[in-house]
N, C-alpha and C positions, 0 to 999 in steps of 0.2 A: 503493500500500499504506500502511495506517496505521501510524503508530509505536506502539511498545508500550512501556508504562510498568511497570517492575519496581521494587517498594518492598521495603526491608530493615527488620528490626526496629531500632527506635531506642531512645534511652535519655535520661534527664533527671535532673538534680539540682535543688536548691533555686533555682537561678539561670538555668539554661539547659536547653533541649530540643535534642537533636541527632537528625535523622532523614535518611535518605539513600536513594539508588536509582540507577537507570539509565533512560535512555530509548534504546531500540533501533529502528533502521530495520527490521531483521528478527531474529526470535528463533525458532529452530527448537523445535517441541514435543519434550519429552523423555517418551517412552512408558516408564513404569515397569515395563510387563509384558513388554516386548520381550526376546527370548533372543538369545544367540550373536552373529552378525554384525548383526542388527538392533539389538541393544542398542549393539554397537561403533559403528554409524552413528549413533546417536542421541547417543551420548557425544561423538564427533568433532564432529557438528554444533553442540555447545555452544560450540565454539572457532572456529565459522565466523560467528559473529554480526557484524552491523554496527551501529554505534552512530551517535548524532546528536549532533553538537557544537553548542554555543551555541544549544541549544534552549529555548524558555521554559517554565519549571515554576512552578506556583502552589501553595503550601501553604496550607490553610485550617486555622487553629488558633484556637478561641474565635470572637471577632468579627472576627479578622484575616485578610486573605488577603495572603500574602507571595510576592513574585516573584523568582525567580532564573533563571539559565540554566545549562545543563550545561557541564561541562568538555570538553576535546578527545575524551576517551574515552566521552563520554556520561553520565558519573557526576555526579550533583548531591549537594550536602549542605547542609541547612539547619541553622545553629547559631543559636538564637532566645533573646534574653533573656526571661526570665519575670518577669511583674510582680506576680503574685499566687500565693498558695499553692494547691496542688491536691492530688489524692489520691495515694496510694501504689499500688504494684502496676502491673498491665499495663492500659494505656489505648490508645484509638485515635487515629489521626490521618488526615488525608485530602489527597491530593495530585492535581492535575489537569494535564493538557496540552491544548492546542488544536491541532486540525488541520482546516484549512478552516473550516467552519462546525459542527464538532463539538467538543464537550468531552469528553475521555477522563478519568475520574476512577477512582482506586484508593484503598483503604483499608488503611493499615498499622497496626502496633502499637508501643508504646514501653513501656519499663518506667522506673518511679521506685521504687528499692528502698526498703524499709522501713527506719526507723531501728533501729539496733542489728543490722542485718544482717551475713551474711558476703556476700562476694563470691567466688564460685568461677569461677576462670579456667582453662580446660582446652584443650589441644590436641586435634586431632581424629584424624589418621591415626597408627595404631599406639598411641594412648592409649586410645580406646574403640572406634574403627572399625578392624578388621583390614585392613591395607593393605600390609605388606611393603615400607615405604619403603626399607629397606636393601638391597632387591633391585630395581633399577629396571625390569628386563624383567618380573619377577613382578608388580610393582605395575601396570604398564601392561596386561599380561594381564588381571589381574583387573578393573581399571576398565573395560576394553573388553567383556569377555565375562561378567562376573557382573553382572546387573541389580540394582537397589536391594533386591529382595526376597530375593536370594541372598546379599547381603553380610552379614557377621557382626559381632557385638560380642563383646569379651572376656566370658568367663564371670564373673559377679558384678559386672561394672561397673554394670549399671542399678541393682540395689539400693543400691550405694555411692553413685551420684549422686543417686538419689531421696532417700536419707537425708541427704546434704549438702544437698540443696534444702530440706528441712523441719527441718534442725538449729536448734534453739533458737527455733523459731516456735510460736505459740500455737495455730494452726489451719491446716488444709490451704490455706486462701486466701492464707496468708502465706508466700510462698516466698522463699527467698535467691536473690539475683541471679546467674544463671549467664552466662558469656561464653565462647563457643567462638571462639578466636583461632588461625588456622591459615594455613599457607603455601599452601594450595590457593587457587584463584582464584575471583572472583566468579561465574565461568562455571559452577561446581559448586554455587551457592546452593541451587538447587531440589532437587538430588539430597541434599543435606545435611539440608534441612528435612524432606524425605520420610523419609529414613533414621531421623533422630531420633524423627520420630512413630510410625513402624513399631515402634521399640523402647522407645517410652515414656520416652524421656530427657528430662531437664527443659527446658521452652521456654527459649531462651536468646538473647541478643543474638549475632549471628554477624558476626565481623570477618574479612574475607579480603583476599587479595592483589589488586592491580590487575587488572582483566579483560583477558583475551587476545583477540586478534582474527585469529587465523591457525591452520591446521592444524598447522604446524610447532611452534607454542607448546604445542600439546597435549603433545608428548613431553618437554617441560620442565616440565610442570605440577608445582607444589609444590616445585620444586628451585631453586637458585640462593640469592640473597641472602635471609637471614631478619631483617635489621634491621627490616624492617616489623612483624614481630612484636613485637619489643621495644618499638618506638615505640608501637604500639597498647596493650600492657600497661601501658607506663608512664603513657600517657594515662588509661586506666581508674582506675588508682590515684591519679592526680593529680585526677581528675574526682570521685571518691568518698572523699576523704581519711579519712572517719570509719568506713569499713567495715574489717573484718578480712578478710584474704584466704587462700584455700588455692589453691595452684597445682598443676596437674596435667599431667603430660607423659610423655614416654618418652625412651630413650636412644638411638634410632635416628638423630636428627639433632642439633640444636642446643639442645634445650630446657634441659639442665642448665646449659649456659653462659649462656643467655638469663636463666634464673631466678635464677642466682648474682648477675648484674648487677642485676637487679630487687630482690633481697633487700638487697644492700649500699646501695642507694638508699633502700629502704623497710624498714628494719630492725625498725620497730615494728609496721607494719601487716600484715605477712605472718607469718601463724601456722604454716603448714604447707606442706611441698613434697613432692608424691608423683611419683616417677619410675618408670614401667614398664620393666622389663628385657625387651627384646626378643629377645636372642640367648640361647645356652646358657649363658652366662656373664655376670656382672657386670663392667661396665667399670671398670678403675682409675681413670680420669680422672673418671668420674661419682661414684665413691666418694670420691675426694678432695674433689670440689666439695660433697658432701652433709656430709662431716665439718666443711668449712669454715662450712657454713650452720648446723650444730649449735652451733659456737663462738660463733654470734651469738645462740643461744637460740631458733632456728627449729626446730621439730619436723620431721623428714624421715623418708621411708619409701621405700626402693628395693625394689620388689617385683615378683615374677613373676606371680603370681595376685591378682585383685582382692580375694579372701578375706583376704589378708594386710593389704590397705590398709583393708578394714572393721575388722579386728582392731585396726590401729593406730589408726584414727579413734576407735573406742570407748576405747581405752586412754588417749588424751589428752582425752577428754570433748568431742570434737568432735561426735559422734554418740552416740545411745543404743543 
């Protein structure tokens, strides 16, 4: 069986390019049209994958071909110093692997944000994708038995994100950099890409949790330690120190606490924090955190409906 090469969206600044992916020994097809138990089988199969450790991977960039090997879980990451200036916006890169006498090549994309951009960092589950993470049984039921076409976004979240994408830009080609940073695992990457395309959400760099390789891991999907989200958000803000940031999350898990930590470390670069209320009442702990952020001069919005978030973004001049 030939190995399978999966690339993820990368990102670059003036000095460095970062691109990443996995090499799989097997990867089950995810049929986005399947219903009920067939969809459940497809989803569970995403957690039955097998990866290839220490496998040779080659990045072609410009005139260079750079060689590395996968980590123990089949993941690879190229961090490449850039020696010359290149364009802004989305661009392509090419990675290949070799199996017997065959070269398997795949093309991915990466973004270099325009100068003066906003950076928009958003959670996924219960921030724009209705997931019911506060109820683990309901979350698993929906993940198993609702295919990607049946899954829903919150009302008005798409116009809000589209407005943030174009905020302050001169034309439709210049879009602000979006990052979807979630506690979901890389196993669900293709699902997330498909879902965001269906709903016309902005194209984004997607940064997820380490891949899982067993059915039992499925039932813990998105749970456990969220420190990886803090580390990834902190990395993005350090990688692009000249951007101003908008953070979007929800109150169902740990977003308010993570965002408070980030804002304390980056009080100049974070412009606004948006937290979606997922229950029938606002949480006192979340309100306290947001009041604390306001005292740092950061604009905050604790909202039930995205229409409120849109009004707030307009009121602070973030969008028109």
